C-alpha positions in Angstrom: 25.7 19.5 29.5 24.3 22.1 27.1 23.2 21.4 23.4 25.9 22.1 20.8 25.6 22.6 17.1 27.6 19.5 16.4 24.5 17.6 17.6 22.4 19.2 15.1 23.0 16.5 12.4 21.9 13.7 14.9 18.7 15.5 15.6 18.0 16.2 12.0 18.5 12.4 11.1 16.2 11.3 14.0 13.6 13.7 13.0 13.9 12.7 9.2 13.6 9.0 10.3 10.6 9.5 12.3 8.9 11.5 9.5 9.6 8.9 7.0 8.3 6.1 9.2 5.2 8.1 10.1 4.5 8.8 6.5 4.8 5.4 5.5 2.6 4.1 8.2 -0.1 6.7 7.1 0.3 5.9 3.5 -0.3 2.3 4.2 -3.3 3.1 6.5 -4.9 5.4 3.8 -4.1 3.0 1.0 -5.9 0.4 2.8 -8.9 2.6 3.7 -9.3 3.5 -0.2 -10.1 -0.1 -0.8 -12.7 0.1 2.0 -14.2 3.3 0.2 -15.0 1.2 -2.9 -16.9 -1.1 -0.7 -19.2 1.7 0.6 -18.4 2.9 4.2 -20.0 5.4 6.4 -19.8 9.3 6.0 -16.7 9.5 8.2 -15.0 7.7 5.2 -16.1 10.1 2.6 -13.6 11.7 0.2 -14.1 15.2 1.8 -13.5 13.7 5.4 -10.2 12.0 4.2 -9.0 15.3 2.8 -9.7 17.2 5.8 -8.1 14.3 8.0 -4.9 14.3 5.8 -4.6 18.2 5.9 -5.2 18.2 9.9 -2.6 15.6 10.2 0.1 17.3 8.1 -0.5 20.5 10.2 -0.5 18.6 13.4 2.7 16.7 12.6 4.5 20.0 11.5 3.5 21.7 14.9 4.5 18.5 17.0 7.9 18.4 14.9 8.5 22.2 15.8 7.7 21.5 19.5 10.2 18.6 19.5 12.9 20.5 17.7 12.8 23.2 20.4 13.7 21.0 23.2 17.5 21.2 22.9 17.2 25.0 22.9 15.0 24.9 25.9 17.6 22.7 27.6 20.5 25.2 26.8 18.1 28.0 28.1 17.8 26.3 31.4 21.4 25.6 31.6 22.2 29.2 30.8 20.0 30.2 33.8 22.0 28.0 36.1 19.8 25.1 36.6 21.5 21.8 37.3 21.0 18.8 35.2 18.5 17.2 37.7 16.3 20.2 37.8 16.2 20.5 34.2 15.1 16.8 33.9 12.5 17.5 36.4 11.2 20.4 34.4 11.1 18.2 31.1 9.2 15.4 32.9 6.8 17.9 34.4 6.2 19.5 30.9 5.7 16.1 29.3 3.3 14.8 32.0 1.3 18.1 31.8 0.9 18.0 28.1 -2.5 17.4 26.8 -1.7 14.8 24.1 
C-alpha cells in the first residue's frame, strides 16, 4: 500500500497536534524554571544558556519533524522499487533501531 496525497491532511493534523503538545510542555517547563531563576540557580540556568537551549530545541524539532515527514515518501519509494510490505517494515524498524536518538 503506497502513500497517497489524500492521507496528507491526516499527517499534517498529527504533526500539528504533536507540535502543540510539545510546545505546551516546553513552555510549562520553561515557565517553571523562570521562577527558579529568581531564586538563584547554577550557571546552567543562566539567561544565556536558556536562550541557547531554546534556539537549539527549535532547530532540533524542525529537523526531527522534517525527518518524520519524509517517512511516507520513503515508503512510496520502496514500494515503487518492488519491495513488499514486510520488507519495507523490516527496513523501517532497522532504521529506527539504528537511529542515534
